[in-house]
C-alpha positions as CSV (number, residue, x, y, z in Angstrom):
1,M,-4.7,-33.5,7.0
2,E,-7.4,-31.0,5.8
3,N,-5.7,-28.1,7.4
4,T,-2.3,-29.2,6.1
5,R,-3.7,-29.2,2.6
6,R,-5.2,-25.8,3.3
7,L,-1.9,-24.4,4.5
8,L,-0.1,-25.6,1.4
9,A,-2.9,-24.1,-0.8
10,I,-2.6,-20.8,1.0
11,M,1.2,-20.9,0.6
12,A,0.8,-21.6,-3.2
13,R,-1.6,-18.6,-3.4
14,L,0.8,-16.3,-1.7
15,R,3.5,-17.3,-4.1
16,D,1.3,-17.0,-7.2
17,P,2.9,-14.5,-9.6
18,E,-0.6,-13.4,-10.6
19,G,-2.1,-11.7,-7.5
20,G,0.2,-13.2,-4.8
21,C,1.8,-11.3,-2.0
22,P,4.7,-9.1,-3.2
23,W,6.7,-9.8,0.0
24,D,6.3,-13.6,-0.3
25,L,7.2,-13.5,-4.0
26,K,10.5,-11.8,-3.2
27,Q,11.7,-14.5,-0.8
28,D,14.1,-17.3,-1.5
29,F,15.7,-20.0,0.6
30,A,18.5,-17.8,1.9
31,S,16.2,-14.9,2.8
32,L,13.9,-17.2,4.8
33,V,16.7,-18.6,7.1
34,P,16.6,-15.7,9.7
35,Y,12.9,-16.1,10.0
36,T,13.1,-19.9,10.3
37,L,15.7,-19.6,13.1
38,E,13.7,-16.9,14.8
39,E,10.6,-19.0,14.8
40,A,12.5,-22.0,16.2
41,Y,13.8,-19.9,19.1
42,E,10.3,-18.5,19.8
43,V,9.1,-22.1,20.1
44,A,11.9,-22.7,22.7
45,D,10.9,-19.6,24.5
46,A,7.2,-20.7,24.7
47,V,8.3,-24.1,26.1
48,E,10.5,-22.5,28.7
49,R,7.7,-20.2,29.8
50,E,5.2,-23.2,29.7
51,D,2.9,-21.0,27.8
52,F,1.1,-23.7,25.8
53,A,-1.3,-21.5,24.0
54,D,1.6,-19.5,22.7
55,L,3.5,-22.8,21.9
56,R,0.6,-23.8,19.6
57,E,0.9,-20.4,17.8
58,E,4.7,-20.6,17.6
59,L,4.6,-24.2,16.3
60,G,2.2,-23.0,13.6
61,D,4.7,-20.2,12.7
62,L,7.5,-22.7,12.5
63,L,5.3,-25.0,10.3
64,L,4.7,-22.1,8.0
65,Q,8.5,-21.9,7.5
66,V,8.6,-25.5,6.5
67,A,5.7,-25.1,4.1
68,F,7.4,-21.9,2.6
69,H,10.7,-23.7,2.0
70,A,8.8,-26.7,0.5
71,R,6.9,-24.4,-1.8
72,L,10.1,-22.7,-3.0
73,A,11.5,-26.2,-3.7
74,E,8.4,-27.4,-5.5
75,E,8.5,-24.3,-7.8
76,R,12.0,-25.4,-8.8
77,S,11.0,-29.0,-9.2
78,L,13.3,-30.0,-6.3
79,F,10.9,-31.7,-3.9
80,R,7.5,-31.2,-2.4
81,F,6.1,-30.9,1.2
82,E,5.0,-34.5,0.9
83,D,8.6,-35.5,0.1
84,V,9.8,-33.7,3.3
85,A,7.2,-35.6,5.4
86,A,8.1,-38.9,3.7
87,A,11.8,-38.4,4.3
88,I,11.4,-37.7,8.1
89,C,9.0,-40.7,8.4
90,D,11.6,-43.0,6.8
91,K,14.4,-41.6,8.9
92,L,12.5,-42.1,12.1
93,V,11.7,-45.7,11.3
94,R,15.3,-46.4,10.2
95,R,16.8,-44.8,13.3
96,H,14.5,-46.6,15.7
97,P,15.0,-50.3,15.0
98,H,14.3,-51.1,18.6
99,V,10.7,-49.7,18.1
100,F,9.9,-50.8,14.5
101,A,12.2,-53.8,13.8
102,G,12.4,-55.7,17.1
103,H,16.1,-54.8,17.6
104,E,17.3,-54.6,21.2
105,F,20.0,-52.3,22.5
106,D,21.7,-53.3,25.8
107,T,22.4,-49.7,26.9
108,D,21.4,-46.2,26.1
109,E,24.9,-45.6,25.0
110,A,24.6,-48.4,22.4
111,R,21.4,-46.8,21.2
112,L,23.0,-43.4,20.9
113,H,26.0,-44.9,19.1
114,F,23.6,-46.5,16.6
115,W,21.9,-43.1,16.1
116,E,25.2,-41.3,15.4
117,N,26.4,-44.1,13.1
118,S,23.1,-43.9,11.2
119,K,23.6,-40.1,10.7
120,I,27.2,-40.6,9.4
121,E,26.0,-43.4,7.0
122,E,23.1,-41.2,5.8
123,Q,25.5,-38.4,5.1
124,R,27.8,-40.8,3.2
125,E,25.0,-42.0,1.1
126,R,23.8,-38.5,0.3
127,S,27.3,-37.3,-0.7
128,G,28.6,-40.5,-2.2
129,V,31.8,-40.2,-0.3
130,T,33.0,-41.3,3.2
131,A,33.0,-38.5,5.7
132,E,36.6,-37.1,6.1
133,S,36.2,-36.5,9.9
134,A,34.2,-37.8,12.8
135,L,33.1,-34.2,13.2
136,S,31.6,-34.0,9.7
137,G,28.0,-33.1,9.6
138,V,28.0,-30.9,12.7
139,A,26.5,-27.8,11.1
140,A,28.7,-24.6,11.2
141,S,25.5,-22.5,11.4
142,L,24.5,-23.8,14.8
143,P,24.7,-21.4,17.7
144,A,28.2,-21.4,19.0
145,L,27.5,-23.0,22.4
146,M,25.3,-25.7,20.8
147,R,27.9,-26.5,18.1
148,A,30.7,-26.7,20.7
149,Q,28.7,-29.2,22.7
150,K,27.9,-31.3,19.6
151,L,31.5,-31.3,18.5
152,Q,32.6,-32.4,21.9
153,K,30.0,-35.2,22.1
154,R,31.0,-36.4,18.7
155,A,34.7,-36.5,19.6
156,A,33.9,-38.2,22.9
157,R,32.1,-41.0,21.1
158,H,35.3,-41.7,19.3
159,G,37.3,-41.9,22.6
160,F,38.6,-38.3,22.6
161,D,37.5,-37.1,26.0
162,W,38.5,-36.5,29.6
163,P,37.9,-39.6,31.8
164,D,35.8,-37.6,34.3
165,S,34.8,-34.1,35.3
166,E,37.8,-33.3,37.6
167,P,40.3,-32.5,34.9
168,V,37.7,-30.4,33.1
169,F,37.4,-28.2,36.2
170,A,41.2,-27.8,36.1
171,K,41.0,-27.0,32.3
172,V,38.5,-24.2,33.0
173,E,40.8,-22.8,35.7
174,E,43.7,-23.1,33.3
175,E,41.8,-21.3,30.5
176,L,40.7,-18.6,32.9
177,A,44.3,-17.9,34.0
178,E,45.4,-17.8,30.3
179,T,42.6,-15.3,29.6
180,R,43.8,-13.1,32.5
181,E,47.4,-13.2,31.1
182,A,46.1,-12.3,27.6
183,F,44.1,-9.4,29.1
184,Q,47.2,-8.1,30.9
185,S,49.2,-8.3,27.6
186,G,46.7,-6.0,25.8
187,D,46.9,-8.2,22.7
188,R,43.3,-8.0,21.4
189,P,43.4,-11.0,19.0
190,H,45.0,-13.1,21.8
191,I,42.4,-12.0,24.3
192,E,39.6,-13.0,21.9
193,E,41.3,-16.4,21.3
194,E,41.6,-17.1,25.0
195,V,38.0,-16.0,25.8
196,G,36.9,-18.5,23.1
197,D,39.0,-21.2,24.7
198,L,37.5,-20.4,28.1
199,L,34.0,-20.6,26.7
200,F,34.8,-23.9,25.0
201,A,36.2,-25.3,28.2
202,A,33.0,-24.2,30.1
203,V,30.8,-26.0,27.5
204,N,33.0,-29.1,28.0
205,L,32.4,-28.9,31.8
206,A,28.7,-28.5,31.2
207,R,28.7,-31.6,29.1
208,H,30.5,-33.6,31.8
209,L,28.0,-32.4,34.4
210,D,25.2,-33.6,32.0
211,V,24.0,-30.0,31.5
212,D,23.0,-28.6,28.1
213,A,25.1,-25.5,27.7
214,E,22.7,-23.6,25.4
215,T,19.7,-24.3,27.7
216,A,21.7,-23.3,30.8
217,L,22.8,-20.0,29.3
218,R,19.3,-19.2,28.1
219,A,18.1,-19.7,31.7
220,S,20.8,-17.4,33.0
221,N,20.0,-14.8,30.4
222,A,16.3,-14.9,31.6
223,K,17.4,-14.7,35.2
224,F,19.6,-11.7,34.5
225,A,16.8,-9.9,32.7
226,R,14.4,-10.5,35.7
227,R,16.9,-9.2,38.2
228,F,17.9,-6.3,36.1
229,G,14.2,-5.4,35.7
230,H,13.9,-5.4,39.5
231,V,16.8,-3.0,39.8
232,E,15.2,-0.7,37.2
233,Q,11.9,-0.7,39.0
234,S,13.5,0.0,42.3
235,L,15.4,3.0,40.9
236,K,12.2,4.2,39.2
237,R,10.4,4.2,42.6
238,Q,13.3,6.2,44.0
239,A,13.3,8.6,40.9
240,R,17.0,7.9,40.5
241,A,19.1,7.1,37.4
242,M,21.2,4.0,37.2
243,D,24.4,5.9,36.3
244,E,24.0,8.0,39.4
245,M,24.2,5.0,41.7
246,S,27.4,3.6,43.2
247,A,28.5,0.0,42.5
248,E,27.7,-0.8,46.1
249,E,24.2,0.6,45.9
250,L,23.5,-1.3,42.7
251,D,24.9,-4.5,44.2
252,R,22.5,-4.1,47.2
253,L,19.6,-3.9,44.8
254,W,20.9,-6.9,42.9
255,E,21.1,-8.9,46.1
256,E,17.6,-7.8,47.0
257,A,16.4,-9.2,43.7
258,K,18.1,-12.5,44.5
259,R,16.5,-12.7,47.9
260,A,13.2,-12.1,46.2
261,G,13.7,-15.3,44.3
262,L,14.1,-13.5,40.9
C-alpha cells in the first residue's frame, strides 16, 4: 500500500498546476485512451513472450494509466482511485457467489450464465433502464475480432447459434465464395462488405473450435514476422533485394523458414 500511495502522490504532483509536468497537465480522459490501449497490448505481448521482468514493468505502466484516469476524475470531483478499487472489489464478490456466499453452480455454463446476467443487471442499474438488446454492453471500441467473438458469444447464450461446428465450416466456405464473386464484380463497397462477412464467419468458426480469435491472430502475426525476418536475413546474406526475387524463390525461402520451426 505504501507504493500505491506514493504512485498517487506522484500523479498528483505531475498534475499540479504550480510546477507540474506541462505534458501531463494537457491530458484529459480522451487523450489518454490511446496510451491506455497501448499499455494493455504491451502487457499482452510480455505475457505471450513469457518475459516476466518485462511483464512487471508493463503492468506498472498500465497501473499508471489507471492512476492517471483516477486523478483526472478526482480533480473533477467524480471519483477517486480508492473508489475504483472499491468498485472492482464489490463486483468480484458479487459475481463470485460460489466463492464468497456458498452458492453452488452445477456446471461451468451455469456459472458463465450467472456472470453474464450479472453484467446485464449491473448495466441496467447504472442506466436506470432495461437493456434494449442482449448485445447491449459489448463495447464498440473493442478490437474488431474481439468484439465479433463477444457479440457471437452473447447471442449464443440466448439460443442464437449453430448447433455444432460443421455448418460453420460451410458458412466460411459460402462467405469465401461470395467474396470471390464480389471481387470479380469489381464493386469495391460490396467487396469490403463480403470480406467483413468472411472475417465474421471465421471468428464464428474459431469460437466453435474453442479458439480465441484475437489470440490466434496475434500468434499468426508473430509467426509471419519471424518467417519474414528469416527471408530478409537470407536475402541479406545473398546481397539481393526482395523485389528482385521471383515468387518461386521467395516461396522456397518461406518454406525454409517453416522447416526451421519459425
